[in-house]
Gaussian input, Z-matrix of N, CA and C with variables (Angstrom, degrees):
# hf/3-21g

backbone

0 1
 N
 C     1     B1
 C     2     B2     1     A1
 N     3     B3     2     A2     1     D1
 C     4     B4     3     A3     2     D2
 C     5     B5     4     A4     3     D3
 N     6     B6     5     A5     4     D4
 C     7     B7     6     A6     5     D5
 C     8     B8     7     A7     6     D6
 N     9     B9     8     A8     7     D7
 C    10    B10     9     A9     8     D8
 C    11    B11    10    A10     9     D9
 N    12    B12    11    A11    10    D10
 C    13    B13    12    A12    11    D11
 C    14    B14    13    A13    12    D12
 N    15    B15    14    A14    13    D13
 C    16    B16    15    A15    14    D14
 C    17    B17    16    A16    15    D15
 N    18    B18    17    A17    16    D16
 C    19    B19    18    A18    17    D17
 C    20    B20    19    A19    18    D18
 N    21    B21    20    A20    19    D19
 C    22    B22    21    A21    20    D20
 C    23    B23    22    A22    21    D21
 N    24    B24    23    A23    22    D22
 C    25    B25    24    A24    23    D23
 C    26    B26    25    A25    24    D24
 N    27    B27    26    A26    25    D25
 C    28    B28    27    A27    26    D26
 C    29    B29    28    A28    27    D27
 N    30    B30    29    A29    28    D28
 C    31    B31    30    A30    29    D29
 C    32    B32    31    A31    30    D30
 N    33    B33    32    A32    31    D31
 C    34    B34    33    A33    32    D32
 C    35    B35    34    A34    33    D33
 N    36    B36    35    A35    34    D34
 C    37    B37    36    A36    35    D35
 C    38    B38    37    A37    36    D36
 N    39    B39    38    A38    37    D37
 C    40    B40    39    A39    38    D38
 C    41    B41    40    A40    39    D39
 N    42    B42    41    A41    40    D40
 C    43    B43    42    A42    41    D41
 C    44    B44    43    A43    42    D42
 N    45    B45    44    A44    43    D43
 C    46    B46    45    A45    44    D44
 C    47    B47    46    A46    45    D45
 N    48    B48    47    A47    46    D46
 C    49    B49    48    A48    47    D47
 C    50    B50    49    A49    48    D48
 N    51    B51    50    A50    49    D49
 C    52    B52    51    A51    50    D50
 C    53    B53    52    A52    51    D51
 N    54    B54    53    A53    52    D52
 C    55    B55    54    A54    53    D53
 C    56    B56    55    A55    54    D54
 N    57    B57    56    A56    55    D55
 C    58    B58    57    A57    56    D56
 C    59    B59    58    A58    57    D57
 N    60    B60    59    A59    58    D58
 C    61    B61    60    A60    59    D59
 C    62    B62    61    A61    60    D60
 N    63    B63    62    A62    61    D61
 C    64    B64    63    A63    62    D62
 C    65    B65    64    A64    63    D63
 N    66    B66    65    A65    64    D64
 C    67    B67    66    A66    65    D65
 C    68    B68    67    A67    66    D66
 N    69    B69    68    A68    67    D67
 C    70    B70    69    A69    68    D68
 C    71    B71    70    A70    69    D69
 N    72    B72    71    A71    70    D70
 C    73    B73    72    A72    71    D71
 C    74    B74    73    A73    72    D72
 N    75    B75    74    A74    73    D73
 C    76    B76    75    A75    74    D74
 C    77    B77    76    A76    75    D75
 N    78    B78    77    A77    76    D76
 C    79    B79    78    A78    77    D77
 C    80    B80    79    A79    78    D78
 N    81    B81    80    A80    79    D79
 C    82    B82    81    A81    80    D80
 C    83    B83    82    A82    81    D81
 N    84    B84    83    A83    82    D82
 C    85    B85    84    A84    83    D83
 C    86    B86    85    A85    84    D84
 N    87    B87    86    A86    85    D85
 C    88    B88    87    A87    86    D86
 C    89    B89    88    A88    87    D87
 N    90    B90    89    A89    88    D88
 C    91    B91    90    A90    89    D89
 C    92    B92    91    A91    90    D90
 N    93    B93    92    A92    91    D91
 C    94    B94    93    A93    92    D92
 C    95    B95    94    A94    93    D93
 N    96    B96    95    A95    94    D94
 C    97    B97    96    A96    95    D95
 C    98    B98    97    A97    96    D96
 N    99    B99    98    A98    97    D97
 C   100   B100    99    A99    98    D98
 C   101   B101   100   A100    99    D99
 N   102   B102   101   A101   100   D100
 C   103   B103   102   A102   101   D101
 C   104   B104   103   A103   102   D102
 N   105   B105   104   A104   103   D103
 C   106   B106   105   A105   104   D104
 C   107   B107   106   A106   105   D105
 N   108   B108   107   A107   106   D106
 C   109   B109   108   A108   107   D107
 C   110   B110   109   A109   108   D108
 N   111   B111   110   A110   109   D109
 C   112   B112   111   A111   110   D110
 C   113   B113   112   A112   111   D111
 N   114   B114   113   A113   112   D112
 C   115   B115   114   A114   113   D113
 C   116   B116   115   A115   114   D114
 N   117   B117   116   A116   115   D115
 C   118   B118   117   A117   116   D116
 C   119   B119   118   A118   117   D117
 N   120   B120   119   A119   118   D118
 C   121   B121   120   A120   119   D119
 C   122   B122   121   A121   120   D120
 N   123   B123   122   A122   121   D121
 C   124   B124   123   A123   122   D122
 C   125   B125   124   A124   123   D123
 N   126   B126   125   A125   124   D124
 C   127   B127   126   A126   125   D125
 C   128   B128   127   A127   126   D126
 N   129   B129   128   A128   127   D127
 C   130   B130   129   A129   128   D128
 C   131   B131   130   A130   129   D129
 N   132   B132   131   A131   130   D130
 C   133   B133   132   A132   131   D131
 C   134   B134   133   A133   132   D132
 N   135   B135   134   A134   133   D133
 C   136   B136   135   A135   134   D134
 C   137   B137   136   A136   135   D135
 N   138   B138   137   A137   136   D136
 C   139   B139   138   A138   137   D137
 C   140   B140   139   A139   138   D138
 N   141   B141   140   A140   139   D139
 C   142   B142   141   A141   140   D140
 C   143   B143   142   A142   141   D141
 N   144   B144   143   A143   142   D142
 C   145   B145   144   A144   143   D143
 C   146   B146   145   A145   144   D144
 N   147   B147   146   A146   145   D145
 C   148   B148   147   A147   146   D146
 C   149   B149   148   A148   147   D147
 N   150   B150   149   A149   148   D148
 C   151   B151   150   A150   149   D149
 C   152   B152   151   A151   150   D150
 N   153   B153   152   A152   151   D151
 C   154   B154   153   A153   152   D152
 C   155   B155   154   A154   153   D153
 N   156   B156   155   A155   154   D154
 C   157   B157   156   A156   155   D155
 C   158   B158   157   A157   156   D156
 N   159   B159   158   A158   157   D157
 C   160   B160   159   A159   158   D158
 C   161   B161   160   A160   159   D159
 N   162   B162   161   A161   160   D160
 C   163   B163   162   A162   161   D161
 C   164   B164   163   A163   162   D162
 N   165   B165   164   A164   163   D163
 C   166   B166   165   A165   164   D164
 C   167   B167   166   A166   165   D165
 N   168   B168   167   A167   166   D166
 C   169   B169   168   A168   167   D167
 C   170   B170   169   A169   168   D168
 N   171   B171   170   A170   169   D169
 C   172   B172   171   A171   170   D170
 C   173   B173   172   A172   171   D171
 N   174   B174   173   A173   172   D172
 C   175   B175   174   A174   173   D173
 C   176   B176   175   A175   174   D174
 N   177   B177   176   A176   175   D175
 C   178   B178   177   A177   176   D176
 C   179   B179   178   A178   177   D177
 N   180   B180   179   A179   178   D178
 C   181   B181   180   A180   179   D179
 C   182   B182   181   A181   180   D180
 N   183   B183   182   A182   181   D181
 C   184   B184   183   A183   182   D182
 C   185   B185   184   A184   183   D183
 N   186   B186   185   A185   184   D184
 C   187   B187   186   A186   185   D185
 C   188   B188   187   A187   186   D186
 N   189   B189   188   A188   187   D187
 C   190   B190   189   A189   188   D188
 C   191   B191   190   A190   189   D189
 N   192   B192   191   A191   190   D190
 C   193   B193   192   A192   191   D191
 C   194   B194   193   A193   192   D192
 N   195   B195   194   A194   193   D193
 C   196   B196   195   A195   194   D194
 C   197   B197   196   A196   195   D195

   B1=1.4571
   B2=1.5912
   B3=1.3182
   B4=1.4245
   B5=1.5371
   B6=1.2684
   B7=1.4509
   B8=1.5244
   B9=1.3056
   B10=1.5015
   B11=1.5689
   B12=1.2668
   B13=1.4246
   B14=1.5216
   B15=1.2976
   B16=1.4844
   B17=1.5407
   B18=1.3125
   B19=1.4724
   B20=1.5439
   B21=1.3086
   B22=1.5332
   B23=1.5030
   B24=1.3505
   B25=1.4756
   B26=1.4957
   B27=1.3003
   B28=1.4773
   B29=1.5461
   B30=1.3117
   B31=1.4284
   B32=1.5920
   B33=1.2637
   B34=1.5042
   B35=1.5651
   B36=1.3031
   B37=1.4467
   B38=1.4810
   B39=1.2976
   B40=1.4118
   B41=1.5223
   B42=1.3203
   B43=1.5220
   B44=1.5156
   B45=1.3275
   B46=1.4722
   B47=1.5071
   B48=1.3167
   B49=1.4731
   B50=1.5149
   B51=1.2945
   B52=1.4879
   B53=1.5352
   B54=1.3224
   B55=1.4483
   B56=1.5525
   B57=1.3180
   B58=1.4637
   B59=1.5389
   B60=1.3413
   B61=1.4716
   B62=1.5142
   B63=1.2969
   B64=1.5027
   B65=1.5022
   B66=1.2974
   B67=1.4547
   B68=1.5305
   B69=1.3277
   B70=1.4430
   B71=1.5139
   B72=1.3648
   B73=1.4617
   B74=1.5060
   B75=1.3181
   B76=1.4708
   B77=1.5254
   B78=1.2767
   B79=1.4846
   B80=1.5815
   B81=1.2940
   B82=1.4284
   B83=1.5508
   B84=1.3340
   B85=1.4868
   B86=1.5332
   B87=1.2851
   B88=1.4700
   B89=1.5586
   B90=1.3090
   B91=1.4753
   B92=1.5220
   B93=1.3500
   B94=1.5033
   B95=1.5188
   B96=1.3462
   B97=1.4567
   B98=1.5113
   B99=1.3594
   B100=1.4630
   B101=1.5598
   B102=1.3253
   B103=1.4158
   B104=1.5011
   B105=1.3115
   B106=1.4849
   B107=1.5393
   B108=1.3115
   B109=1.4821
   B110=1.5461
   B111=1.3168
   B112=1.4727
   B113=1.5833
   B114=1.3766
   B115=1.4295
   B116=1.5333
   B117=1.3282
   B118=1.4710
   B119=1.5034
   B120=1.3642
   B121=1.4791
   B122=1.5298
   B123=1.3460
   B124=1.4752
   B125=1.5164
   B126=1.3110
   B127=1.4912
   B128=1.5601
   B129=1.2945
   B130=1.5072
   B131=1.5135
   B132=1.3278
   B133=1.5101
   B134=1.5166
   B135=1.3281
   B136=1.4339
   B137=1.5254
   B138=1.2800
   B139=1.4363
   B140=1.5323
   B141=1.2985
   B142=1.4628
   B143=1.5708
   B144=1.3005
   B145=1.4563
   B146=1.4761
   B147=1.3609
   B148=1.4599
   B149=1.5146
   B150=1.3026
   B151=1.4886
   B152=1.5071
   B153=1.3679
   B154=1.4065
   B155=1.5010
   B156=1.3382
   B157=1.4675
   B158=1.5103
   B159=1.2663
   B160=1.4866
   B161=1.4647
   B162=1.3227
   B163=1.4902
   B164=1.4942
   B165=1.2882
   B166=1.4304
   B167=1.5126
   B168=1.3261
   B169=1.4928
   B170=1.4937
   B171=1.3166
   B172=1.4650
   B173=1.4593
   B174=1.3116
   B175=1.5169
   B176=1.5626
   B177=1.3413
   B178=1.4461
   B179=1.4890
   B180=1.3400
   B181=1.4760
   B182=1.5247
   B183=1.3418
   B184=1.4203
   B185=1.5670
   B186=1.2885
   B187=1.4902
   B188=1.5122
   B189=1.3909
   B190=1.4450
   B191=1.4773
   B192=1.3585
   B193=1.4219
   B194=1.5145
   B195=1.3470
   B196=1.4495
   B197=1.5165
   A1=109.33
   A2=117.46
   A3=123.03
   A4=110.11
   A5=115.94
   A6=120.95
   A7=110.83
   A8=113.11
   A9=119.11
   A10=109.96
   A11=117.69
   A12=121.81
   A13=112.09
   A14=117.02
   A15=123.59
   A16=108.53
   A17=119.06
   A18=121.29
   A19=109.16
   A20=113.44
   A21=116.29
   A22=110.84
   A23=117.60
   A24=120.26
   A25=109.56
   A26=121.06
   A27=124.53
   A28=108.51
   A29=117.14
   A30=120.23
   A31=109.21
   A32=115.58
   A33=120.48
   A34=109.96
   A35=115.48
   A36=120.05
   A37=112.09
   A38=119.49
   A39=123.28
   A40=111.28
   A41=114.92
   A42=118.33
   A43=109.76
   A44=118.29
   A45=122.64
   A46=110.32
   A47=117.38
   A48=120.11
   A49=109.94
   A50=117.56
   A51=120.66
   A52=110.50
   A53=117.60
   A54=122.36
   A55=111.13
   A56=115.98
   A57=121.71
   A58=109.52
   A59=114.51
   A60=117.54
   A61=114.20
   A62=114.26
   A63=120.47
   A64=110.49
   A65=119.13
   A66=124.82
   A67=110.83
   A68=116.88
   A69=121.39
   A70=109.66
   A71=116.23
   A72=117.67
   A73=111.64
   A74=118.93
   A75=120.80
   A76=110.93
   A77=117.95
   A78=121.31
   A79=108.61
   A80=118.23
   A81=122.65
   A82=106.88
   A83=116.16
   A84=115.99
   A85=112.95
   A86=118.40
   A87=121.89
   A88=107.48
   A89=117.29
   A90=121.47
   A91=110.81
   A92=114.01
   A93=117.81
   A94=109.36
   A95=116.34
   A96=120.54
   A97=114.17
   A98=115.76
   A99=119.75
   A100=113.51
   A101=116.44
   A102=118.22
   A103=116.23
   A104=114.27
   A105=120.84
   A106=106.22
   A107=117.33
   A108=120.29
   A109=111.07
   A110=117.46
   A111=119.80
   A112=110.26
   A113=112.60
   A114=115.55
   A115=113.65
   A116=115.14
   A117=117.58
   A118=112.50
   A119=116.40
   A120=120.72
   A121=108.73
   A122=117.79
   A123=120.66
   A124=110.66
   A125=116.91
   A126=120.75
   A127=109.49
   A128=114.72
   A129=118.86
   A130=112.06
   A131=118.24
   A132=121.78
   A133=109.49
   A134=118.11
   A135=122.05
   A136=111.79
   A137=116.52
   A138=118.95
   A139=111.67
   A140=118.75
   A141=123.94
   A142=109.38
   A143=115.82
   A144=120.14
   A145=110.11
   A146=118.06
   A147=122.18
   A148=112.13
   A149=114.53
   A150=118.70
   A151=111.31
   A152=119.02
   A153=122.08
   A154=116.70
   A155=115.23
   A156=120.44
   A157=111.34
   A158=115.98
   A159=119.99
   A160=110.68
   A161=119.77
   A162=122.57
   A163=109.01
   A164=115.04
   A165=122.13
   A166=110.51
   A167=115.66
   A168=114.05
   A169=109.55
   A170=114.36
   A171=118.01
   A172=113.57
   A173=120.83
   A174=123.09
   A175=104.99
   A176=111.89
   A177=117.11
   A178=110.14
   A179=114.53
   A180=118.82
   A181=110.04
   A182=116.73
   A183=122.34
   A184=112.03
   A185=116.93
   A186=121.11
   A187=112.15
   A188=116.33
   A189=122.01
   A190=114.89
   A191=122.78
   A192=121.17
   A193=109.17
   A194=116.88
   A195=123.02
   A196=112.21
   D1=-43.23
   D2=179.89
   D3=-67.20
   D4=-37.93
   D5=179.34
   D6=-63.60
   D7=-46.18
   D8=178.37
   D9=-60.39
   D10=-43.42
   D11=178.80
   D12=-63.05
   D13=-39.75
   D14=178.08
   D15=-66.32
   D16=-42.10
   D17=-178.27
   D18=-67.70
   D19=-44.71
   D20=179.62
   D21=-62.59
   D22=-41.32
   D23=179.14
   D24=-63.35
   D25=-44.31
   D26=-179.82
   D27=-61.96
   D28=-42.12
   D29=-177.58
   D30=-65.60
   D31=-44.57
   D32=-178.87
   D33=-63.12
   D34=-43.23
   D35=176.49
   D36=-63.41
   D37=-38.90
   D38=-179.04
   D39=-68.09
   D40=-44.41
   D41=177.50
   D42=-63.56
   D43=-40.84
   D44=177.81
   D45=-56.38
   D46=-47.25
   D47=-177.75
   D48=-64.55
   D49=-42.29
   D50=179.79
   D51=-61.06
   D52=-44.55
   D53=177.83
   D54=-62.07
   D55=-45.49
   D56=-179.72
   D57=-59.50
   D58=-47.52
   D59=-179.69
   D60=-64.41
   D61=-36.34
   D62=175.78
   D63=-62.40
   D64=-44.32
   D65=178.42
   D66=-62.61
   D67=-44.45
   D68=178.79
   D69=-60.00
   D70=-49.52
   D71=-176.44
   D72=-67.93
   D73=-30.21
   D74=173.94
   D75=-62.76
   D76=-40.54
   D77=180.00
   D78=-70.18
   D79=-38.96
   D80=179.51
   D81=-63.38
   D82=-47.35
   D83=179.32
   D84=-61.81
   D85=-36.78
   D86=-179.98
   D87=-66.17
   D88=-42.95
   D89=178.69
   D90=-62.00
   D91=-41.56
   D92=-177.70
   D93=-66.01
   D94=-42.49
   D95=-179.28
   D96=-65.48
   D97=-32.00
   D98=-177.33
   D99=-93.04
   D100=-11.46
   D101=-175.45
   D102=-88.94
   D103=170.67
   D104=176.09
   D105=-80.93
   D106=170.86
   D107=177.43
   D108=-59.39
   D109=-37.33
   D110=178.52
   D111=-63.50
   D112=-42.13
   D113=178.73
   D114=-64.87
   D115=-34.61
   D116=176.80
   D117=-63.81
   D118=-40.01
   D119=179.25
   D120=-63.36
   D121=-46.05
   D122=179.63
   D123=-62.11
   D124=-45.50
   D125=-179.25
   D126=-61.81
   D127=-45.67
   D128=179.60
   D129=-61.77
   D130=-40.98
   D131=179.24
   D132=-65.66
   D133=-45.05
   D134=178.38
   D135=-62.76
   D136=-41.44
   D137=179.92
   D138=-69.63
   D139=-37.96
   D140=175.78
   D141=-61.38
   D142=-44.20
   D143=-178.83
   D144=-66.13
   D145=-39.82
   D146=179.33
   D147=-67.73
   D148=-28.32
   D149=-179.39
   D150=-89.46
   D151=4.65
   D152=175.69
   D153=103.76
   D154=11.38
   D155=178.44
   D156=-73.95
   D157=170.74
   D158=179.38
   D159=-65.15
   D160=122.62
   D161=177.37
   D162=-69.53
   D163=146.41
   D164=177.07
   D165=-152.28
   D166=175.56
   D167=178.39
   D168=-73.82
   D169=145.68
   D170=177.67
   D171=-69.79
   D172=147.07
   D173=-177.06
   D174=-64.86
   D175=153.29
   D176=177.79
   D177=-70.65
   D178=142.56
   D179=178.39
   D180=-81.68
   D181=-176.71
   D182=-178.38
   D183=-60.56
   D184=-29.06
   D185=-178.08
   D186=-96.88
   D187=7.41
   D188=175.61
   D189=91.11
   D190=-3.35
   D191=179.71
   D192=-90.82
   D193=165.86
   D194=-172.07
   D195=-90.59

């Protein structure tokens, strides 16, 4: 009984993570499609950093800020 509960819990948590990641990527894609080229670069850099890429300074925005 305990093993079944553990397996069901792991399955539910796995499905939850997949759905959450899918929703996040859907929002990222919408932002990329609606953004300017500069926005796309900033979004891509933030996404790469969040996924474990090498952190770096953000690119300067149109008004010169980071």
